[in-house]
C-alpha positions as a LaTeX table, in Angstrom:
\begin{tabular}{lrrr}
\hline
Residue & $x$ (\AA) & $y$ (\AA) & $z$ (\AA) \\
\hline
Met1 & 106.97 & 86.56 & 114.74 \\
Ala2 & 107.21 & 89.45 & 117.22 \\
Thr3 & 110.98 & 89.01 & 117.34 \\
Glu4 & 111.02 & 89.35 & 113.55 \\
Val5 & 109.16 & 92.67 & 113.86 \\
Val6 & 111.76 & 93.90 & 116.36 \\
Lys7 & 114.56 & 92.68 & 114.09 \\
Lys8 & 113.11 & 94.51 & 111.06 \\
Leu9 & 112.96 & 97.74 & 113.06 \\
Thr10 & 116.48 & 97.40 & 114.45 \\
Glu11 & 117.89 & 96.53 & 111.02 \\
Arg12 & 116.65 & 99.93 & 109.91 \\
Gly13 & 118.42 & 101.67 & 112.78 \\
Phe14 & 115.55 & 101.91 & 115.27 \\
Ile15 & 115.37 & 100.77 & 118.88 \\
Ala16 & 112.61 & 98.23 & 119.51 \\
Tyr17 & 111.63 & 96.11 & 122.53 \\
Phe18 & 108.76 & 94.01 & 123.80 \\
Ala19 & 106.89 & 96.09 & 126.36 \\
Gly20 & 104.54 & 96.00 & 129.31 \\
Gly21 & 102.46 & 93.04 & 130.42 \\
Phe22 & 104.25 & 90.53 & 128.21 \\
Val23 & 107.52 & 91.27 & 130.02 \\
Arg24 & 105.83 & 90.88 & 133.41 \\
Asp25 & 104.31 & 87.56 & 132.33 \\
Leu26 & 107.65 & 86.38 & 130.92 \\
Leu27 & 109.32 & 86.99 & 134.28 \\
Leu28 & 106.48 & 85.17 & 136.04 \\
Gly29 & 106.79 & 82.19 & 133.69 \\
Ile30 & 103.33 & 82.80 & 132.23 \\
His31 & 103.01 & 82.02 & 128.52 \\
Ser32 & 101.49 & 84.91 & 126.56 \\
His33 & 100.90 & 85.66 & 122.89 \\
Asp34 & 99.92 & 89.28 & 123.56 \\
Ile35 & 103.16 & 91.04 & 122.67 \\
Asp36 & 103.29 & 94.82 & 122.40 \\
Ile37 & 106.34 & 96.42 & 120.85 \\
Ala38 & 107.75 & 99.84 & 121.76 \\
Thr39 & 110.12 & 101.65 & 119.42 \\
Asp40 & 111.67 & 105.00 & 118.64 \\
Ala41 & 110.32 & 104.76 & 115.08 \\
Leu42 & 107.53 & 107.22 & 114.34 \\
Pro43 & 104.20 & 105.93 & 112.95 \\
Glu44 & 105.08 & 107.13 & 109.44 \\
Glu45 & 108.36 & 105.18 & 109.67 \\
Ile46 & 106.63 & 102.07 & 111.03 \\
Ile47 & 104.13 & 101.97 & 108.17 \\
Gln48 & 106.95 & 102.31 & 105.62 \\
Ile49 & 108.51 & 99.13 & 107.00 \\
Phe50 & 105.25 & 97.19 & 107.47 \\
Pro51 & 102.83 & 97.64 & 104.57 \\
Glu52 & 100.17 & 95.60 & 106.38 \\
His53 & 99.18 & 98.00 & 109.13 \\
Ile54 & 96.32 & 99.90 & 110.70 \\
Leu55 & 96.85 & 103.31 & 112.26 \\
Val56 & 94.81 & 103.01 & 115.45 \\
Gly57 & 96.16 & 105.95 & 117.36 \\
Ala58 & 98.73 & 107.79 & 115.27 \\
Gln59 & 98.47 & 110.85 & 117.53 \\
Phe60 & 99.66 & 108.56 & 120.35 \\
Gly61 & 102.18 & 106.79 & 118.12 \\
Val62 & 100.26 & 103.49 & 117.89 \\
Cys63 & 99.99 & 101.19 & 114.85 \\
Leu64 & 98.71 & 97.65 & 114.50 \\
Val65 & 101.20 & 95.72 & 112.40 \\
Arg66 & 100.34 & 92.45 & 110.70 \\
His67 & 103.32 & 90.19 & 110.12 \\
Lys68 & 102.97 & 86.66 & 108.75 \\
Gly69 & 99.39 & 86.32 & 109.94 \\
His70 & 100.03 & 87.75 & 113.42 \\
Gln71 & 99.06 & 91.17 & 114.70 \\
Phe72 & 101.16 & 93.32 & 117.02 \\
Glu73 & 100.64 & 96.73 & 118.54 \\
Val74 & 103.72 & 98.79 & 117.75 \\
Ala75 & 103.94 & 102.07 & 119.65 \\
Thr76 & 106.43 & 104.90 & 119.48 \\
Phe77 & 108.22 & 105.71 & 122.74 \\
Arg78 & 106.43 & 108.75 & 124.10 \\
Arg79 & 106.20 & 111.13 & 126.99 \\
Asp80 & 102.72 & 112.09 & 128.09 \\
Met81 & 102.06 & 115.72 & 128.81 \\
Leu82 & 99.37 & 117.16 & 131.11 \\
Tyr83 & 96.40 & 114.99 & 132.12 \\
Glu84 & 93.11 & 116.83 & 132.60 \\
Asp85 & 90.79 & 113.85 & 133.09 \\
Gly86 & 93.20 & 111.55 & 134.93 \\
Arg87 & 93.04 & 109.05 & 132.06 \\
Arg88 & 94.14 & 110.56 & 128.76 \\
Pro89 & 96.95 & 113.03 & 128.21 \\
Val90 & 96.11 & 116.35 & 126.58 \\
Ala91 & 99.15 & 115.87 & 124.34 \\
Val92 & 102.03 & 113.47 & 123.88 \\
Leu93 & 105.61 & 113.99 & 122.83 \\
Leu94 & 106.65 & 111.27 & 120.41 \\
Lys95 & 110.21 & 110.14 & 119.83 \\
Ser96 & 111.18 & 110.02 & 123.49 \\
Thr97 & 113.44 & 107.45 & 125.13 \\
Pro98 & 112.65 & 104.02 & 126.57 \\
Glu99 & 113.23 & 105.44 & 130.06 \\
Glu100 & 110.77 & 108.32 & 129.54 \\
Asp101 & 108.25 & 105.90 & 128.03 \\
Ala102 & 108.54 & 103.57 & 131.03 \\
Lys103 & 107.88 & 106.45 & 133.43 \\
Arg104 & 104.53 & 107.27 & 131.80 \\
Arg105 & 103.18 & 103.75 & 132.28 \\
Asp106 & 100.79 & 102.74 & 135.07 \\
Phe107 & 102.52 & 100.17 & 137.32 \\
Thr108 & 106.17 & 99.29 & 137.78 \\
Ile109 & 105.48 & 95.66 & 136.86 \\
Asn110 & 104.07 & 96.89 & 133.52 \\
Gly111 & 106.85 & 99.40 & 132.87 \\
Met112 & 109.61 & 97.01 & 131.84 \\
Phe113 & 111.00 & 96.22 & 128.40 \\
Phe114 & 112.56 & 93.06 & 126.96 \\
Asp115 & 115.03 & 92.98 & 124.10 \\
Pro116 & 114.32 & 89.67 & 122.33 \\
Leu117 & 117.53 & 89.97 & 120.32 \\
Thr118 & 119.76 & 89.99 & 123.42 \\
Ser119 & 117.35 & 88.52 & 126.02 \\
Gln120 & 117.99 & 91.60 & 128.18 \\
Ile121 & 115.38 & 93.09 & 130.53 \\
Leu122 & 115.36 & 96.89 & 130.67 \\
Asp123 & 113.87 & 98.06 & 133.94 \\
Phe124 & 113.94 & 101.79 & 134.64 \\
Val125 & 111.17 & 101.67 & 137.27 \\
Asn126 & 112.17 & 98.77 & 139.59 \\
Gly127 & 109.47 & 96.49 & 138.20 \\
Thr128 & 111.57 & 93.34 & 138.68 \\
Lys129 & 112.10 & 94.21 & 142.33 \\
Asp130 & 108.36 & 94.81 & 142.86 \\
Leu131 & 107.51 & 91.61 & 141.00 \\
Glu132 & 109.82 & 89.62 & 143.29 \\
Ala133 & 108.25 & 91.33 & 146.31 \\
Arg134 & 104.76 & 90.60 & 144.92 \\
Cys135 & 104.01 & 94.30 & 145.11 \\
Ile136 & 101.92 & 96.36 & 142.72 \\
Arg137 & 103.17 & 99.92 & 142.82 \\
Thr138 & 102.33 & 102.87 & 140.61 \\
Ile139 & 105.02 & 104.64 & 138.66 \\
Gly140 & 105.26 & 108.12 & 140.11 \\
Asp141 & 102.62 & 109.73 & 142.29 \\
Pro142 & 99.67 & 107.33 & 142.73 \\
Phe143 & 97.22 & 110.24 & 142.88 \\
Glu144 & 98.36 & 111.35 & 139.42 \\
Arg145 & 98.05 & 107.80 & 138.11 \\
\hline
\end{tabular}
């Protein structure tokens, strides 16, 4: 069902990939149903495509999409701006690139994407290398993370 969500987005000209922990688990051979989808579609574009939705964090580009009885978090690629509390950005820039989105994530092993239409892993942060080395490494400066 998640692949169908990606396909619907790409058929409308958007980029869309599975993101984060699901990709890590896939590479580890761990079966997971928790699939998050990252896209360059904005929340208002996502909800046009998927009438069954809940805006859970539109300011952060996040929608819950229901498709054929399954629920998926669909988030717009974003770049986080300044952090004041070390946890939440003061502002985010939506409509960024997959590479910029990967660089705002916490750990390299959670910063990878998977294209279910081509079976390609997109790894801008060396997550596959760290996964093979059994290393958990932050993306960027660990003190900022």
